[in-house]
C-alpha positions as CSV (number, residue, x, y, z in Angstrom):
1,R,12.9,-6.6,29.3
2,R,12.7,-6.0,25.7
3,T,14.4,-8.2,23.2
4,S,16.2,-6.6,20.2
5,T,17.6,-8.0,17.0
6,R,20.1,-7.1,14.6
7,G,20.7,-7.8,10.9
8,H,18.6,-10.0,8.9
9,F,15.5,-11.5,10.4
10,D,13.3,-14.3,8.9
11,K,10.0,-15.2,10.5
12,C,10.3,-18.6,8.9
13,D,13.2,-19.4,11.3
14,C,10.7,-20.8,13.8
15,R,13.1,-21.5,16.6
16,R,14.5,-17.9,16.5
17,Y,11.0,-16.5,16.2
18,D,9.5,-18.6,19.1
19,C,12.4,-17.3,21.2
20,L,11.7,-13.7,20.3
21,M,8.1,-14.1,20.9
22,S,8.3,-15.7,24.0
23,S,7.9,-13.9,27.5
24,P,11.0,-13.4,29.7
25,N,10.2,-16.9,31.6
26,G,10.2,-18.8,28.2
27,V,6.4,-19.2,28.0
28,M,4.8,-18.5,24.6
29,R,2.1,-15.8,24.9
30,R,-1.3,-16.8,23.3
31,G,-4.3,-14.6,22.3
32,S,-4.5,-11.3,20.6
33,V,-2.5,-8.5,22.0
34,P,-4.6,-5.5,23.2
35,V,-4.8,-2.5,20.7
36,P,-3.5,0.9,21.8
37,L,-6.9,2.5,21.2
38,E,-5.9,5.8,22.7
39,R,-3.3,6.2,20.1
40,L,-5.5,4.8,17.3
41,S,-8.4,7.3,18.3
42,L,-6.1,10.2,18.5
43,L,-4.7,9.5,15.1
44,L,-8.2,9.3,13.5
45,S,-9.3,12.4,15.2
46,L,-6.3,14.4,13.7
47,I,-6.9,12.9,10.3
48,V,-10.5,13.9,10.3
49,L,-9.7,17.2,11.6
50,A,-7.1,17.7,8.9
51,L,-9.4,16.6,6.2
52,T,-12.0,19.0,7.3
53,L,-9.5,21.9,7.5
54,S,-8.4,21.2,4.0
55,L,-11.8,22.1,2.8
56,I,-12.1,25.3,4.9
57,L,-8.6,26.8,4.5
58,D,-7.8,28.4,1.2
59,L,-4.1,28.3,0.6
60,P,-2.2,29.8,-2.2
61,T,-1.5,27.9,-5.4
62,R,2.0,27.8,-7.1
63,P,2.6,26.4,-10.6
64,I,6.1,24.7,-11.2
65,E,7.4,23.8,-14.6
66,F,10.2,21.5,-15.4
67,S,11.8,19.4,-18.2
68,F,11.8,15.5,-17.6
69,L,13.4,13.2,-20.3
70,G,13.3,15.9,-22.9
71,S,9.6,16.4,-22.2
72,R,8.2,19.7,-20.9
73,A,5.9,19.2,-17.8
74,G,4.4,21.1,-15.0
75,I,2.7,20.7,-11.7
76,V,0.5,23.0,-9.6
77,L,1.1,23.0,-5.9
78,S,-2.3,23.9,-4.5
79,G,-3.4,24.1,-1.0
80,S,-5.1,20.6,-1.3
81,W,-1.8,19.0,-2.4
82,L,-0.2,20.7,0.7
83,F,-2.8,19.2,2.9
84,A,-2.5,15.9,1.2
85,I,1.2,15.7,1.9
86,L,0.7,16.7,5.7
87,I,-2.1,14.2,6.2
88,T,0.1,11.5,4.7
89,A,3.1,12.4,7.0
90,L,0.6,12.5,9.8
91,T,-0.6,9.2,9.1
92,A,2.7,7.6,8.7
93,S,4.0,8.9,12.2
94,G,0.7,7.8,13.8
95,V,1.0,4.3,12.4
96,E,4.5,4.0,13.3
97,S,3.5,5.0,17.0
98,I,0.8,2.4,17.0
99,M,2.9,-0.4,15.6
100,R,5.7,0.4,18.1
101,A,3.2,-0.2,20.8
102,H,2.9,-3.8,19.9
103,P,4.8,-5.9,22.5
104,H,5.8,-8.7,20.1
105,L,7.1,-6.5,17.4
106,H,10.0,-8.7,16.1
107,L,12.1,-5.9,14.5
108,S,13.2,-2.6,15.6
109,E,14.5,-1.5,12.2
110,T,12.4,1.1,10.4
111,Q,12.8,-0.7,7.2
112,Y,10.3,-3.2,8.4
113,T,7.7,-0.9,10.2
114,A,7.9,1.5,7.1
115,I,6.0,-1.3,5.1
116,L,3.1,-0.9,7.6
117,W,2.5,2.7,6.5
118,V,1.8,1.9,3.0
119,L,-1.9,1.3,2.9
120,P,-2.9,3.7,5.5
121,C,-1.0,6.4,3.9
122,L,-2.3,5.7,0.4
123,L,-6.0,5.7,1.9
124,A,-5.4,9.0,3.6
125,L,-3.6,10.5,0.5
126,G,-6.4,9.3,-1.8
127,A,-9.1,10.9,0.6
128,A,-7.3,14.2,0.8
129,I,-7.1,14.4,-3.1
130,I,-10.7,13.3,-3.6
131,L,-12.4,15.5,-1.2
132,P,-11.8,18.9,-3.0
133,A,-13.7,17.5,-5.9
134,L,-16.8,16.7,-3.6
135,H,-16.6,20.2,-1.9
136,A,-19.9,21.4,-3.5
137,S,-21.8,18.3,-1.9
138,L,-22.0,18.4,2.0
139,L,-23.5,14.8,2.0
140,Y,-20.8,13.2,-0.2
141,T,-18.0,15.1,1.7
142,F,-19.4,13.7,5.0
143,I,-19.8,10.2,3.7
144,T,-16.1,10.4,2.1
145,I,-14.6,11.4,5.5
146,S,-16.6,8.8,7.4
147,L,-15.5,6.1,5.1
148,T,-12.1,7.1,5.2
149,A,-12.1,6.9,9.0
150,I,-13.8,3.5,9.0
151,F,-11.4,2.1,6.4
152,L,-8.2,3.4,8.1
153,T,-9.2,1.9,11.4
154,L,-9.7,-1.6,9.7
155,V,-6.4,-1.3,7.8
156,I,-4.6,0.0,10.8
157,L,-6.1,-2.9,13.0
158,G,-5.1,-5.4,10.2
159,E,-1.5,-4.2,10.2
160,Y,-1.4,-4.4,13.9
161,Y,-2.7,-8.0,14.1
162,T,-0.4,-9.2,11.4
163,I,2.8,-8.3,13.2
164,D,2.6,-11.5,15.2
165,L,2.3,-14.8,13.2
166,R,0.7,-16.6,16.2
167,D,-2.0,-14.0,16.7
168,P,-5.5,-15.7,16.4
169,A,-6.5,-13.0,14.1
170,Y,-3.3,-13.1,11.9
171,S,-5.0,-15.2,8.9
172,F,-8.2,-13.2,8.7
173,A,-6.4,-9.9,9.0
174,Q,-3.7,-10.8,6.4
175,L,-6.5,-11.9,3.9
176,G,-8.3,-8.5,4.5
177,L,-5.1,-6.6,3.9
178,N,-4.4,-8.3,0.6
179,L,-7.9,-7.6,-0.8
180,A,-7.5,-4.1,0.3
181,T,-4.2,-3.8,-1.4
182,Y,-5.6,-5.2,-4.7
183,L,-8.6,-2.9,-4.4
184,V,-6.4,0.2,-3.9
185,A,-4.2,-1.0,-6.7
186,L,-7.2,-1.1,-9.1
187,V,-8.4,2.3,-8.1
188,L,-5.1,3.8,-8.5
189,F,-4.1,2.2,-11.7
190,G,-7.4,3.0,-13.3
191,V,-7.3,6.6,-12.2
192,I,-3.8,7.2,-13.5
193,Y,-4.5,5.6,-16.7
194,A,-7.8,7.5,-17.3
195,L,-5.8,10.8,-16.8
196,K,-3.8,9.9,-19.9
197,I,-0.8,11.6,-18.5
198,R,2.5,11.5,-20.6
199,S,4.3,8.2,-20.0
200,A,7.3,9.9,-18.9
201,L,5.4,11.0,-15.8
202,S,2.7,8.3,-15.3
203,A,5.1,5.3,-15.6
204,P,7.4,6.6,-12.7
205,V,4.2,7.2,-10.7
206,V,2.8,3.7,-11.4
207,A,6.2,2.2,-10.6
208,I,6.5,3.8,-7.2
209,L,2.9,2.9,-6.2
210,A,3.2,-0.7,-7.4
211,A,6.6,-1.1,-5.4
212,L,4.8,0.3,-2.2
213,L,1.9,-2.0,-2.7
214,A,4.1,-5.0,-3.4
215,L,5.9,-4.4,-0.2
216,E,2.6,-4.9,1.8
217,L,1.9,-8.0,-0.1
218,L,5.5,-9.5,0.0
219,R,5.5,-8.8,3.7
220,G,3.1,-11.6,4.3
221,S,5.7,-14.1,2.9
222,E,7.8,-13.4,6.0
223,S,11.1,-13.7,4.1
224,D,14.2,-11.6,4.7
225,I,13.1,-8.0,4.9
226,R,15.9,-6.9,2.4
227,R,14.8,-9.4,-0.2
228,T,11.3,-8.3,0.2
229,W,12.4,-4.7,-0.6
230,I,14.4,-5.8,-3.8
231,Y,11.5,-7.9,-5.2
232,A,9.2,-5.0,-4.6
233,L,11.4,-2.6,-6.4
234,A,11.6,-5.0,-9.3
235,I,7.9,-5.4,-9.5
236,G,7.6,-1.5,-9.4
237,L,10.0,-1.3,-12.4
238,A,8.2,-3.9,-14.4
239,M,4.7,-2.1,-13.7
240,G,6.1,1.2,-14.9
241,E,7.2,-0.4,-18.2
242,T,3.9,-2.2,-18.5
243,L,2.0,1.3,-18.3
244,W,4.2,2.8,-20.8
245,A,3.5,0.0,-23.2
246,L,-0.2,0.0,-22.4
247,N,-0.5,3.7,-23.2
248,Y,-0.1,3.0,-26.9
249,W,-3.5,1.2,-26.8
250,N,-6.7,3.0,-27.0
251,V,-8.7,1.2,-24.2
252,G,-10.9,2.7,-21.6
253,A,-9.9,3.6,-17.9
254,L,-11.5,0.5,-16.5
255,V,-9.9,-2.1,-18.9
256,G,-6.6,-0.2,-18.5
257,G,-6.9,-0.3,-14.7
258,V,-8.0,-4.1,-14.7
259,S,-5.1,-5.1,-17.2
260,L,-2.6,-3.3,-14.8
261,L,-4.0,-5.1,-11.9
262,L,-3.8,-8.4,-13.6
263,V,-0.1,-7.8,-14.4
264,F,0.5,-6.7,-10.9
265,Y,-1.2,-9.7,-9.5
266,V,1.0,-12.0,-11.5
267,L,4.2,-10.3,-10.8
268,S,3.3,-10.1,-6.9
269,G,1.9,-13.7,-6.8
270,L,5.0,-15.1,-8.5
271,A,7.4,-13.3,-6.2
272,Q,5.3,-14.6,-3.1
273,Q,5.4,-18.1,-4.3
274,Y,9.2,-17.9,-4.9
275,L,9.8,-16.5,-1.4
276,W,7.6,-19.1,0.0
277,G,9.3,-21.9,-1.9
278,H,6.1,-22.9,-3.5
279,L,7.0,-22.0,-7.1
280,R,6.1,-25.0,-9.3
281,W,5.2,-25.6,-12.8
282,R,1.6,-25.7,-12.1
283,T,1.8,-22.3,-10.4
284,L,3.6,-20.9,-13.5
285,L,1.0,-22.2,-15.8
286,E,-1.9,-20.6,-13.7
287,F,-0.3,-17.0,-13.7
288,A,0.5,-17.5,-17.4
289,L,-3.1,-18.0,-18.0
290,V,-3.9,-14.8,-16.2
291,I,-1.4,-13.0,-18.5
292,V,-3.0,-14.5,-21.5
293,A,-6.4,-13.3,-20.4
294,A,-5.0,-9.7,-19.9
295,V,-3.5,-9.6,-23.4
296,L,-6.9,-10.8,-24.9
297,L,-8.7,-8.3,-22.9
298,V,-6.6,-5.3,-24.1
299,W,-6.5,-6.7,-27.6
300,R,-10.2,-7.0,-28.1
301,R,-11.0,-3.6,-26.3
302,G,-8.3,-1.8,-28.1
303,G,-8.9,-3.3,-31.5
């Protein structure tokens, strides 16, 4: 028998959570749940195959020009980008299938399970974009595809084990996902800042990516899922505005990426503490010191 829920759900509501996580006879299940390895192996095989085909097949390229906020801009839809989109969609559907196999999945609404797509999709998307640049080196190509498969496996397993708060591997998996989220944020922010794209284009991209990454971090607060989406969107908007201001400073890609990461860390950290109900003056002071350090870093490097 499968238990379903409607409306808002908060894991912090312990009595309701215990009820939903119990077996039909009312006994709490203990121990880690089995991982659907056949689904995981099938997904990884398809992603590796798609990444390999993206290097072999040569699809036509189509430039697209448009006007955004009064600025002329253009993008090039190449075969690499088409494969990147397809691989991202494949990853999302595969992760959804794997997470739905979890016997303790506490929500049936897609607005929760969609958060579990974020890190795997960003990893797959990044690999699909990076691979064409390494096409000339067979060794680097092999290493990139292998590392992508390994990291995807770890991230998907981490997402799977953090579905149930009472899973023995929950704390370790959540810590690993948080570290992976900040690492991905640093790489993405640094690359986008290094490209020196117009703020009218780069700021919305950073805002979207920051909002998606914030969803992954705030999911660990186990608050009402709709509040999680609202706070994540607010963080994304603030990060877009931060990049717009940072583009006026002449700093390197590393400094720019680290500065954006520090701002993202502070915003997501404050949101987490608030959702946990642990926001105190001491916490505000700690995050204020991080902001001061970020400002000094940009000031010295850009001066």
